[in-house]
C-alpha positions in Angstrom: 45.6 -88.5 -86.3 47.2 -88.6 -82.8 45.0 -87.7 -79.6 46.6 -85.4 -77.2 46.2 -86.3 -73.5 45.4 -82.7 -72.1 45.2 -84.1 -68.5 48.9 -85.4 -69.0 49.9 -81.9 -70.4 48.1 -80.1 -67.7 49.8 -82.3 -65.0 53.3 -81.6 -66.5 52.8 -77.9 -66.5 53.5 -77.4 -62.8 56.8 -79.6 -63.4 58.0 -77.4 -66.0 57.5 -74.2 -64.2 59.1 -75.8 -61.2 62.2 -76.2 -62.9 62.3 -72.9 -64.5 61.6 -71.0 -61.3 65.1 -71.3 -59.7 66.6 -69.3 -62.6 64.7 -66.0 -61.4 64.2 -66.6 -58.0 66.1 -64.0 -55.8 67.1 -61.9 -58.9 66.1 -58.3 -59.4 66.3 -55.8 -62.0 69.4 -54.3 -60.2 71.2 -57.8 -60.9 70.9 -57.3 -64.5 72.8 -54.1 -65.1 76.0 -52.3 -64.5 75.8 -48.7 -63.0 78.6 -46.2 -62.7 78.3 -42.6 -60.8 79.8 -39.8 -62.4 82.7 -38.7 -60.3 81.9 -35.4 -58.4 83.8 -33.2 -60.7 82.4 -34.5 -64.0 80.0 -32.5 -65.3 77.1 -34.4 -67.8 78.5 -32.7 -70.8 82.1 -33.8 -69.9 80.7 -37.3 -69.4 79.2 -37.1 -72.9 82.1 -35.8 -74.5 84.3 -38.2 -73.1 82.0 -41.2 -73.8 81.7 -40.3 -77.5 85.7 -39.6 -77.8 86.4 -42.9 -76.5 83.8 -44.7 -78.4 85.1 -43.4 -81.5 88.7 -44.3 -80.5 87.6 -47.9 -80.0 85.8 -47.9 -83.3 82.4 -48.4 -81.7 80.1 -46.3 -83.5 77.4 -44.1 -82.0 74.3 -45.5 -83.9 71.7 -43.2 -82.0 71.4 -40.8 -79.3 68.1 -40.1 -77.7 67.6 -37.4 -75.4 64.6 -38.7 -73.6 64.8 -35.5 -71.3 64.0 -33.1 -74.1 61.2 -35.1 -75.2 59.6 -35.3 -71.5 60.0 -31.5 -71.1 58.4 -30.7 -74.5 55.4 -32.8 -73.1 55.3 -30.7 -69.9 56.7 -33.4 -67.6 59.1 -32.5 -64.9 62.4 -34.6 -65.4 65.9 -35.1 -64.8 68.5 -35.7 -67.1 67.9 -39.2 -68.9 69.6 -39.8 -72.3 70.2 -42.9 -74.2 73.1 -43.7 -76.0 73.4 -46.3 -78.5 77.0 -48.0 -79.8 77.5 -50.6 -82.5 80.3 -52.4 -83.9 78.5 -53.8 -87.1 81.0 -56.5 -87.7 80.4 -58.1 -84.3 76.7 -57.7 -84.4 76.6 -59.6 -87.7 78.5 -62.6 -86.5 76.4 -62.6 -83.4 73.1 -62.5 -85.4 74.5 -65.3 -87.8 74.7 -67.3 -84.5 71.5 -66.6 -83.2 68.8 -64.0 -84.2 67.8 -63.6 -80.3 70.8 -61.4 -80.3 68.9 -58.9 -82.0 67.1 -58.0 -78.9 70.6 -56.8 -77.4 71.4 -54.6 -80.1 72.8 -52.1 -80.2 74.6 -51.8 -76.8 73.1 -49.1 -74.8 74.4 -46.8 -72.1 71.8 -44.4 -70.5 72.9 -41.3 -68.5 70.6 -40.6 -65.8 70.3 -38.4 -62.9 68.7 -39.9 -59.9 66.3 -38.2 -57.5 69.1 -36.6 -55.6 70.6 -35.0 -58.8 73.4 -37.5 -58.6 74.4 -38.6 -62.5 74.9 -42.1 -63.3 75.8 -44.3 -66.4 73.7 -47.7 -66.7 74.0 -50.5 -69.3 73.0 -54.2 -69.6 75.3 -56.5 -67.5 76.9 -58.4 -70.5 78.4 -60.8 -68.1 74.6 -62.3 -67.5 74.0 -62.4 -71.2 77.3 -64.4 -71.8 76.3 -66.9 -69.1 73.0 -67.6 -70.6 73.9 -67.5 -74.1 76.3 -70.5 -74.5 78.4 -69.1 -77.0 81.2 -70.9 -79.1 84.3 -69.9 -78.4 85.0 -67.5 -81.2 81.9 -65.5 -80.4 82.5 -65.6 -76.7 85.9 -63.8 -77.3 84.1 -61.3 -79.2 81.3 -60.9 -76.7 84.1 -60.3 -74.0 85.5 -57.8 -76.4 82.1 -56.0 -76.4 81.7 -55.8 -72.8 85.3 -54.6 -72.4 84.8 -51.9 -74.8 81.4 -50.9 -73.2 83.1 -50.9 -69.7 85.9 -48.6 -71.1 83.2 -46.2 -72.8 81.7 -46.0 -69.1 84.6 -45.8 -67.6 85.8 -42.8 -69.5 82.4 -41.1 -69.1 82.4 -41.5 -65.3 85.7 -40.0 -65.1 85.6 -37.5 -67.6 88.5 -38.9 -69.5 88.8 -37.0 -72.7 
């Protein structure tokens, strides 16, 4: 039976943490998302209609829609509009999962429509460029990830501008 030298393990732990620390240093939650404000003349309903229409045209299926604000209102919690839209291209998702099961945490792609404290509506999603930088994807999957990123950006832009 092999003996573990716990003193050596505990001595090495600070070195391990020191090498990991620079990755998160200086990063905050805003660095991990993409935000787009709705144009002044675009209503929330117009933004939703535009996103759904554009997603459909780009063959990105709406797999879930969660009106969180309705749930909060039903609980008696005062809230502004918060609604989560989940989109997916199942073929791309399957290929990503075949490469690495960790991609399951990023599925499906989400866009949240939310009003800030001033009543200004925003579209918010995960910054897929950051995910791609960390993922070390082979070229064929990187191409698909770029397609997903571009499609999500196109859906958000359509929503932000009310492009039907």
